C-alpha positions in Angstrom: -24.8 -64.4 -64.0 -21.5 -62.6 -63.1 -20.1 -63.4 -66.6 -22.9 -61.4 -68.2 -22.3 -58.6 -65.7 -18.6 -58.5 -66.8 -19.6 -58.4 -70.5 -22.1 -55.5 -69.8 -19.3 -53.6 -68.1 -17.0 -54.1 -71.1 -19.7 -52.6 -73.4 -20.2 -49.7 -71.0 -16.5 -48.9 -70.9 -16.3 -49.0 -74.7 -18.8 -46.2 -74.8 -17.0 -44.1 -72.1 -15.4 -40.8 -73.0 -12.9 -41.1 -70.2 -10.1 -43.5 -71.3 -8.3 -45.2 -68.4 -4.6 -44.9 -67.8 -2.7 -48.0 -68.9 -0.2 -49.3 -66.3 2.8 -48.2 -68.4 1.6 -44.7 -69.0 0.5 -44.3 -65.4 3.9 -45.4 -64.2 5.6 -42.9 -66.5 3.2 -40.2 -65.3 4.0 -40.9 -61.6 7.8 -40.9 -62.4 7.4 -37.5 -64.1 5.4 -36.2 -61.2 8.2 -37.2 -58.8 10.9 -35.7 -61.0 9.2 -32.3 -61.5 8.1 -32.1 -57.9 4.7 -30.8 -58.9 5.0 -28.1 -56.2 5.8 -30.7 -53.6 8.8 -30.9 -51.3 11.6 -33.3 -52.1 11.1 -36.9 -51.0 12.0 -37.5 -47.4 14.5 -40.2 -46.6 14.6 -40.6 -42.9 12.3 -40.2 -39.8 14.6 -37.4 -38.6 14.1 -35.5 -41.9 10.4 -36.1 -41.7 10.2 -34.4 -38.4 12.5 -31.6 -39.6 10.4 -30.8 -42.7 7.1 -30.5 -41.0 6.3 -26.8 -40.8 6.3 -25.0 -37.5 2.9 -24.9 -35.8 0.8 -22.2 -37.5 -1.1 -19.6 -35.5 -3.5 -21.4 -33.2 -7.0 -20.2 -32.7 -9.2 -19.7 -29.7 -12.7 -20.3 -31.2 -16.0 -21.8 -30.4 -17.8 -23.7 -33.2 -19.9 -26.1 -31.3 -22.3 -26.3 -28.3 -22.8 -29.7 -26.6 -26.3 -31.0 -26.2 -27.1 -33.5 -23.5 -28.6 -36.8 -24.7 -31.0 -39.1 -22.8 -29.0 -42.3 -22.8 -27.7 -44.7 -20.1 -23.9 -45.0 -20.8 -23.8 -48.6 -19.6 -25.7 -49.8 -22.7 -22.8 -49.5 -25.1 -19.6 -48.7 -23.4 -17.0 -51.4 -22.7 -16.5 -52.5 -19.1 -13.0 -54.0 -18.6 -13.2 -57.5 -17.3 -9.4 -58.2 -17.1 -9.4 -60.1 -20.3 -7.9 -57.4 -22.6 -9.7 -58.8 -25.6 -8.5 -56.8 -28.6 -12.0 -55.9 -30.0 -12.8 -54.0 -26.9 -10.1 -51.4 -27.5 -11.3 -50.8 -31.1 -14.6 -49.3 -29.9 -17.9 -48.9 -31.8 -18.9 -46.3 -34.3 -22.0 -44.0 -34.6 -24.4 -43.0 -37.4 -26.9 -40.3 -38.3 -30.0 -41.1 -40.5 -33.7 -40.5 -40.8 -35.0 -43.9 -39.8 -38.8 -43.1 -39.6 -39.2 -40.8 -42.6 -40.2 -37.7 -40.8 -37.3 -35.5 -42.1 -35.6 -35.4 -38.7 -32.3 -37.2 -38.1 -32.0 -40.1 -35.6 -28.8 -41.0 -33.7 -27.3 -44.5 -33.6 -24.4 -45.8 -31.6 -23.0 -49.3 -31.9 -22.1 -51.3 -28.7 -18.4 -51.7 -28.9 -18.5 -54.2 -26.1 -20.1 -57.4 -24.8 -22.1 -55.6 -22.2 -25.4 -57.0 -20.9 -28.5 -56.8 -23.0 -27.9 -59.5 -25.5 -31.0 -61.4 -26.8 -31.4 -65.2 -26.9 -29.2 -65.4 -30.0 -26.4 -63.3 -28.5 -27.2 -60.2 -30.5 -26.8 -56.8 -28.9 -29.0 -53.8 -29.4 -27.6 -50.7 -31.0 -28.6 -47.5 -29.2 -31.3 -45.6 -31.2 -32.3 -42.1 -30.2 -35.4 -40.9 -32.1 -35.7 -37.2 -32.7 -39.0 -35.6 -31.8 -40.7 -32.6 -33.4 -39.4 -30.2 -30.7 -35.7 -31.3 -31.2 -35.6 -33.6 -28.1 -34.5 -37.2 -28.4 -36.3 -40.3 -27.1 -34.4 -43.5 -26.4 -36.1 -46.3 -28.4 -33.1 -48.7 -28.2 -35.0 -51.7 -26.7 -37.9 -51.6 -29.2 -36.1 -50.6 -32.4 -34.6 -54.0 -33.1 -31.4 -52.6 -34.6 -29.0 -55.3 -33.6 -25.3 -56.2 -33.9 -23.3 -59.3 -33.1 -20.6 -58.8 -30.3 -18.3 -57.0 -30.3 -20.0 -54.3 -32.4 -18.1 -52.1 -34.8 -20.3 -50.0 -37.2 -23.8 -49.4 -38.5 -24.2 -48.5 -42.2 -27.5 -47.3 -43.6 -29.0 -47.2 -47.1 -32.3 -48.0 -48.8 -31.3 -51.4 -50.2 -34.7 -52.7 -51.3 -36.0 -49.4 -52.8 -39.0 -49.1 -50.4 -38.1 -45.5 -49.3 -36.5 -46.1 -45.9 -32.9 -46.8 -44.9 -32.1 -50.4 -44.1 -29.0 -51.3 -42.0 -25.9 -53.4 -42.1 -24.1 -53.8 -38.8 -20.5 -55.1 -38.5 -18.7 -56.7 -35.6 -15.8 -58.8 -34.6 -18.1 -61.8 -35.0 -19.5 -61.0 -38.4 -22.2 -58.8 -39.9 -26.0 -58.6 -39.9 -28.6 -57.1 -42.3 -31.6 -55.4 -40.8 -34.6 -54.5 -42.9 -36.4 -51.2 -42.0 -40.0 -51.9 -41.3 -40.8 -48.6 -39.5 -44.4 -47.3 -39.8 -46.4 -44.4 -38.3 -43.4 -43.1 -36.4 -42.5 -46.4 -34.8 -38.9 -47.4 -35.6 -38.7 -51.1 -36.2 -36.0 -53.3 -37.8 -36.2 -57.0 -38.7 -33.2 -59.3 -38.9 -33.0 -60.7 -42.5 -29.3 -61.7 -42.5 -29.6 -65.4 -43.2 -32.1 -65.1 -46.1 -30.1 -62.3 -47.7 -27.0 -64.4 -48.1 -24.8 -62.0 -46.0 -23.7 -64.4 -43.3 -20.1 -64.3 -42.3 -18.1 -65.0 -39.1 -15.1 -62.9 -40.0 -14.2 -59.7 -38.1 -16.0 -57.0 -40.2 -15.2 -53.4 -39.9 -15.9 -50.7 -42.5 -18.8 -51.2 -44.9 -19.9 -49.2 -47.9 -23.0 -49.3 -50.1 -21.9 -48.7 -53.7 -23.5 -49.4 -57.1 -20.6 -51.4 -58.6 -22.4 -52.6 -61.7 -24.4 -49.3 -62.3 -27.7 -51.1 -62.4 -29.4 -48.8 -59.9 -29.2 -51.2 -57.0 -26.8 -50.7 -54.1 -24.2 -53.4 -53.7 -22.1 -53.9 -50.5 -18.4 -53.8 -49.9 -17.2 -55.0 -46.5 -13.6 -54.6 -45.1 -12.3 -57.3 -42.9 -9.8 -56.8 -40.1 -7.7 -59.6 -38.6 -8.0 -63.4 -38.1 -8.5 -62.9 -34.4 -8.2 -65.6 -31.8 -10.3 -64.8 -28.6 -8.3 -65.2 -25.5 -5.0 -64.0 -27.0 -2.7 -62.4 -24.4 -0.3 -59.5 -25.0 1.9 -57.4 -22.8 2.9 -53.7 -22.8 6.5 -52.5 -22.7 6.6 -52.9 -18.9 5.3 -56.5 -19.0 1.7 -55.7 -17.9 -1.3 -57.1 -19.7 -2.4 -54.9 -22.6 -4.5 -55.0 -25.7 -2.9 -56.8 -28.7 -1.9 -54.9 -31.7 -2.7 -56.0 -35.3 0.8 -57.4 -35.9 -0.1 -60.4 -33.8 -2.7 -61.6 -36.3 -2.9 -62.2 -40.1 -5.1 -60.0 -42.3 -7.9 -61.4 -44.3 -9.5 -60.7 -47.7 -12.3 -58.2 -48.0 -15.8 -59.0 -49.4 -17.8 -57.6 -52.3 -21.5 -58.6 -52.5 -23.8 -57.8 -55.5 -27.4 -56.8 -54.8 -29.7 -59.2 -56.7 -32.8 -57.3 -55.6 -35.7 -56.5 -57.8 -38.9 -54.5 -57.1 -41.2 -56.4 -54.7 -38.7 -59.2 -54.0 -36.8 -60.0 -50.7 -33.3 -58.7 -50.2 -30.7 -61.0 -51.7 -26.9 -60.7 -52.3 -24.4 -62.7 -54.2 -20.7 -62.9 -53.1 -18.7 -61.8 -56.1 -15.4 -61.3 -54.2 -13.4 -63.9 -56.1 -15.0 -63.3 -59.5 -14.2 -59.6 -59.2 -10.5 -60.3 -58.4 -10.5 -59.1 -54.8 -9.4 -62.5 -53.5 -5.8 -61.7 -54.4 -5.2 -59.3 -51.5 -5.3 -59.9 -47.8 -5.1 -56.9 -45.4 -6.2 -55.5 -42.1 -9.0 -53.1 -43.2 -10.4 -50.5 -41.0 -11.6 -47.8 -43.3 -12.9 -47.6 -46.9 -13.9 -45.1 -49.6 -15.9 -46.5 -52.5 -16.5 -44.3 -55.5 -14.9 -43.3 -58.8 -11.3 -42.3 -58.0 -9.7 -42.2 -61.4 -12.3 -40.4 -63.5 -13.7 -43.2 -65.6 -17.2 -43.1 -64.1 -16.7 -46.7 -62.6 -16.7 -47.2 -58.8 -13.3 -48.0 -57.2 -12.6 -49.4 -53.8 -10.0 -47.8 -51.4 -9.2 -49.7 -48.2 -7.3 -48.2 -45.3 -5.2 -51.1 -43.8 -3.8 -51.2 -40.3 0.0 -51.4 -40.4 0.0 -52.7 -44.0 0.0 -50.9 -47.4 -3.5 -49.6 -48.2 -5.4 -51.0 -51.2 -6.8 -49.1 -54.1 -8.9 -51.5 -56.2 -9.5 -49.9 -59.6 -12.5 -51.2 -61.6 -11.5 -52.5 -65.0 -13.6 -52.3 -68.2 -14.9 -55.9 -67.7 -16.1 -55.2 -64.1 -13.2 -56.9 -62.3 -10.7 -55.0 -60.1 -7.0 -54.5 -60.1 -5.0 -53.4 -57.0 -3.1 -50.2 -57.9 -2.5 -48.3 -54.6 1.3 -48.4 -54.9 1.1 -47.5 -58.6 -1.1 -44.5 -57.9 0.7 -43.3 -54.7 -1.9 -44.1 -52.1 -0.5 -47.2 -50.4 2.2 -45.9 -48.0 3.6 -42.6 -46.7 6.2 -40.6 -48.6 9.0 -42.8 -47.3 7.3 -46.0 -48.5 6.3 -47.1 -45.0 2.9 -48.7 -44.3 1.0 -46.9 -41.5 -1.7 -47.8 -39.0 -4.5 -46.5 -41.1 -7.9 -46.1 -39.5 -10.3 -43.1 -40.3 -10.5 -42.3 -44.0 -12.2 -39.3 -45.7 -12.4 -37.8 -49.2 -12.4 -34.0 -49.8 -10.9 -31.4 -52.0 -8.7 -29.7 -49.4 -6.7 -27.5 -51.8 -9.6 -26.5 -54.0 -8.1 -27.7 -57.3 -11.1 -29.6 -58.4 -9.8 -33.0 -57.4 -10.8 -34.8 -54.2 -8.0 -35.8 -51.9 -7.7 -38.6 -49.3 -7.0 -38.0 -45.6 -6.2 -40.8 -43.2 -5.8 -40.9 -39.4 -3.0 -43.0 -37.9 -1.3 -44.3 -34.8 0.6 -42.3 -32.1 4.2 -42.0 -33.3 3.2 -41.8 -37.0 1.3 -38.8 -38.4 -2.0 -38.4 -40.1 -1.6 -38.3 -43.9 -3.0 -36.1 -46.6 -2.8 -37.8 -50.0 -3.2 -35.0 -52.5 -4.8 -36.1 -55.9 -3.0 -34.5 -58.9 -3.5 -35.4 -61.7 -6.7 -37.2 -61.5 -6.3 -40.8 -60.3 -2.8 -40.2 -59.0 -2.0 -39.4 -55.3 1.0 -38.2 -53.4 1.7 -37.9 -49.7 1.7 -34.1 -49.3 1.3 -33.9 -45.5 4.6 -32.0 -45.0 3.0 -29.0 -46.8 0.6 -28.6 -43.8 0.5 -28.6 -40.0 -1.5 -31.9 -40.1 1.5 -34.1 -39.7 3.4 -32.3 -36.9 0.2 -31.9 -34.9 -0.8 -35.6 -34.9 2.4 -37.4 -34.0 1.6 -37.7 -30.3 -2.0 -38.8 -30.8 -3.9 -41.9 -32.2 -6.5 -40.8 -34.6 -9.7 -42.7 -35.2 -12.9 -40.9 -36.3 -12.6 -38.0 -38.8 -14.9 -35.8 -40.8 -14.1 -33.4 -43.6 -16.8 -30.7 -43.8 -16.9 -26.9 -44.2 -17.8 -26.1 -40.6 -17.9 -22.3 -41.0 -19.1 -22.2 -44.6 -16.2 -20.2 -45.8 -15.7 -22.4 -48.9 -12.9 -24.6 -47.5 -13.0 -28.1 -46.1 -12.2 -28.4 -42.4 -11.3 -31.4 -40.3 -12.5 -32.8 -37.0 -10.6 -35.7 -35.5 -11.3 -37.8 -32.4 -8.4 -39.6 -30.7 -7.6 -42.3 -28.2 -4.8 -44.8 -27.7 -4.9 -48.5 -28.4 -2.0 -49.2 -26.0 -0.4 -47.5 -23.0 2.2 -44.9 -23.4 5.7 -46.3 -22.7 5.9 -44.0 -19.7 2.8 -45.6 -18.2 3.8 -48.7 -16.3 0.8 -49.4 -14.1 -2.9 -49.5 -14.8 -5.5 -47.7 -12.7 -8.1 -50.2 -11.6 -10.5 -47.4 -10.7 -10.2 -45.7 -14.1 -9.0 -48.3 -16.6 -9.6 -46.3 -19.7 -7.6 -43.2 -18.5 -4.5 -44.9 -19.7 -5.8 -44.6 -23.3 -7.6 -41.2 -23.2 -6.6 -38.3 -25.6 -8.1 -35.0 -26.7 -9.8 -34.2 -29.9 -8.8 -31.8 -32.7 -10.2 -29.2 -35.1 -8.4 -27.8 -38.1 -9.9 -25.0 -40.2 -9.0 -25.2 -43.9 -8.0 -22.4 -46.1 -6.7 -21.7 -49.6 -4.3 -24.4 -50.9 -4.8 -26.6 -47.8 -3.5 -23.9 -45.4 -4.9 -25.3 -42.2 -5.2 -23.6 -38.8 -5.6 -25.5 -35.6 -8.3 -24.5 -33.1 -6.7 -25.3 -29.8 -9.0 -23.9 -27.2 -12.4 -22.4 -26.6 -14.6 -25.2 -28.1 -16.4 -27.8 -26.1 -15.5 -30.5 -28.6 -11.8 -30.1 -27.6 -12.4 -30.3 -23.8 -13.0 -34.0 -23.1 -9.9 -36.3 -22.8 -11.4 -39.6 -23.5 -11.1 -42.8 -25.6 -13.0 -41.6 -28.7 -13.7 -43.7 -31.7 -16.7 -43.0 -33.9 -17.5 -39.5 -35.4 -20.5 -38.8 -37.6 -21.9 -35.6 -39.1 -25.2 -34.3 -40.3 -27.6 -31.3 -39.9 -29.3 -32.5 -36.8 -31.2 -29.3 -36.0 -32.0 -28.5 -39.7 -30.4 -25.1 -39.6 -28.1 -25.5 -42.6 -24.8 -26.4 -41.0 -22.9 -29.5 -39.9 -23.4 -30.9 -36.4 -21.3 -33.9 -35.1 -21.9 -37.0 -33.0 -19.0 -38.7 -31.1 -19.0 -42.3 -29.7 -16.2 -43.6 -27.5 -15.3 -46.2 -25.0 -16.7 -45.8 -21.5 -17.8 -42.2 -22.4 -21.2 -40.6 -22.9 -22.5 -40.4 -26.5 -21.8 -36.8 -27.3 -23.8 -34.5 -29.7 -22.2 -31.2 -30.7 -24.5 -28.7 -32.4 -22.8 -26.2 -34.8 -23.4 -22.8 -33.3 -20.6 -20.9 -35.0 -21.5 -17.2 -35.3 -19.2 -16.0 -38.1 -20.1 -18.2 -41.0 -20.6 -17.8 -44.8 -23.4 -18.7 -47.2 -24.2 -22.4 -47.9 -26.2 -24.8 -50.0 -27.3 -28.3 -48.9 -28.1 -30.8 -51.7 -30.1 -34.0 -51.4 -29.9 -36.4 -54.3 -32.6 -39.0 -55.1 -33.0 -41.7 -57.8 -35.4 -41.6 -60.7 -38.5 -42.4 -58.6 -37.5 -40.0 -55.8 -37.1 -42.6 -53.0 -33.5 -43.8 -52.7 -30.5 -41.5 -52.0 -28.2 -41.5 -55.0 -25.1 -42.8 -53.2 -22.0 -42.2 -55.2 -23.3 -39.3 -57.2 -20.7 -36.5 -57.8 -21.8 -32.9 -57.7 -20.1 -29.8 -59.1 -21.6 -26.4 -57.9 -20.5 -23.4 -60.0 -20.7 -19.8 -58.9 -18.8 -17.3 -61.1 -15.2 -18.5 -61.5 -15.4 -20.9 -58.5 -16.4 -24.5 -58.5 -17.0 -26.8 -55.5 -17.0 -30.6 -56.0 -18.3 -33.2 -53.7 -19.3 -36.9 -53.9 -22.2 -38.3 -51.9 -20.4 -40.7 -49.6 -22.2 -41.3 -46.3 -19.7 -44.0 -45.4 -16.4 -42.5 -44.3 -14.3 -41.8 -41.2 -14.1 -44.7 -38.7 -16.9 -47.1 -38.4 -19.5 -44.3 -38.9 -22.3 -43.5 -41.3 -23.3 -39.9 -42.0 -26.4 -38.0 -43.0 -26.8 -38.6 -46.8 -26.7 -35.0 -47.9 -24.0 -32.8 -49.5 -23.1 -29.5 -47.7 -21.4 -26.8 -49.7 -19.9 -23.8 -47.9 -19.9 -20.8 -50.3 -18.3 -18.0 -48.3 -19.5 -14.6 -49.5 -20.9 -15.9 -52.8 -24.5 -14.7 -53.2 -25.8 -17.0 -55.9 -25.1 -20.3 -57.6 -25.0 -20.3 -61.4 -25.5 -24.1 -62.1 -25.2 -27.5 -60.5 -23.8 -30.5 -62.5 -24.7 -34.0 -61.2 -22.9 -37.1 -62.4 -25.2 -39.9 -61.4 -23.7 -43.3 -60.4 -25.8 -45.5 -62.6 -26.2 -45.7 -66.4 -29.8 -44.6 -66.7 -29.2 -40.9 -67.1 -25.5 -40.2 -66.9 -24.9 -36.6 -66.1 -27.4 -33.7 -65.8 -27.3 -30.0 -65.2 -29.7 -28.2 -62.9 -30.3 -24.4 -62.4 -28.6 -22.6 -59.5 -30.2 -19.7 -57.8 -30.3 -18.4 -54.2 -28.0 -19.6 -51.4 -28.7 -20.6 -47.8 -31.3 -23.3 -48.7 -31.7 -27.0 -49.0 -32.3 -28.5 -52.5 -33.5 -31.9 -53.5 -32.3 -32.9 -57.0 -34.0 -36.0 -58.6 -32.4 -38.0 -61.3 -33.9 -37.5 -64.7 -35.3 -34.1 -63.9 -32.3 -32.0 -65.1 -31.0 -31.1 -68.5 -28.9 -34.0 -70.0 -25.3 -32.7 -70.1 -23.2 -35.8 -71.1 -20.2 -34.5 -73.1 -20.8 -30.8 -72.3 -18.8 -30.7 -69.2 -17.4 -33.2 -66.7 -16.6 -30.7 -64.0 -12.9 -31.6 -64.3 -10.1 -29.1 -64.2 
């Protein structure tokens, strides 16, 4: 079956108008990029030089973007309680998700139990927290009846309509493996059913980031799962003072990731086939914590980017025959500018410098810096962090969850980052039995983007910046349906925190929902270019980004002072239609674009500059 899939992909690529770089020509292109500088600073050769070249902190802002909304949730349900064992999964925390689970148009909130706290069923499964949004905007805790489960210790919850029945199903990851839960919600009652075994998804490896992605462009969502380390429960590690502490990833070997093809068909049970080895992914073992799965080199085939912890990152480029080749080093996205692997965790994709090409941004460990991999030309990346304040401002923090959204609708992507240590600071020699997690707590960060990635840090005035906690998951979506991006934060031994976007000085906006040909499933992986006058804004529908978190499946475009939109180009992820153009119109509204309802535009424009 997979052989025919590879042949179909070869035929598809032969018809493509976007020739792929050969390895030799790509190497020459990267060499020329390094020689000419391409508006970048000269390569850095030492840590001292790296510190010296970071720009001085830009003007810092006192500004309020968010207002916190209290949620009805008992914190004991999903927050780790230290038991003296210092098991490594406990310090990794659990993620959070935002999705409409019951089909009423309102977003529900999900948090994954990053612990082994009480509440497990007879099979050892733990309930994920599920908060159902009511018509008046309040939330109701339906955790114990929803049946949305994970194995211990929970990592993330990833939602998509896998069986094409109109509602989002769920995959949950954990240090013990992963589960598939079918959404059987009816009449406002949220209900999931465990279908892991019959689907063929069973695995006992430590699973972290997951992404639904249509690898073979057949209209059915396949599944990519990043695996972390080959962990041995009961492992003991010490901090620099000789006290027990959580182990780092260096103590364990990495493992291969997993790619599963959706064999589903209308009216049939969910079923997946493991194509990891056939697709060529078995040649790389790493410690994966984040992933971005979409076309990253412009050939309309989905690629797989994996953020590895203290190892070079992977960039699996899909080949004409449907197999994958690892090209992260070749394309400049494996290590920092000095060639050093970093402790990569949260991962997002956004066009930070407004050049029409989406960039990568990764969060890292305290003592390193978060990294901006600028894409230019298409399919080639370079560590451009030193052009911004993003490096200097992150060296004393450990970044996990991250989102890249236009929070104030001025037309530029902003960053929210949640932080929290995984080991004690060298200056901390004793633990506090009364407040175990205070040794690992850190504050959050907000950066407002500008022209050519000119970021400004918001350092006071916003409630999102106030808590000093061990934060991990960060998800975004329009919770109150007012046209802007709200955020949800999950951490360790902290309340689940919801921050509503209440910024007063904002620009115009457009929110776009994308559906398949029959108007039921979100078109995950579709790329959208919004044109207004001489400006273009490009986004890809990727609800699976950041750290162990799944986001509302919509695209939010901040437009600044632009009053109208001229046109919207959509590049669909499957082969049924290709690309289409839709009319623009008024701003400050939500649109739903259905595949097959636009004007076929293949060959007219690709939205690439």
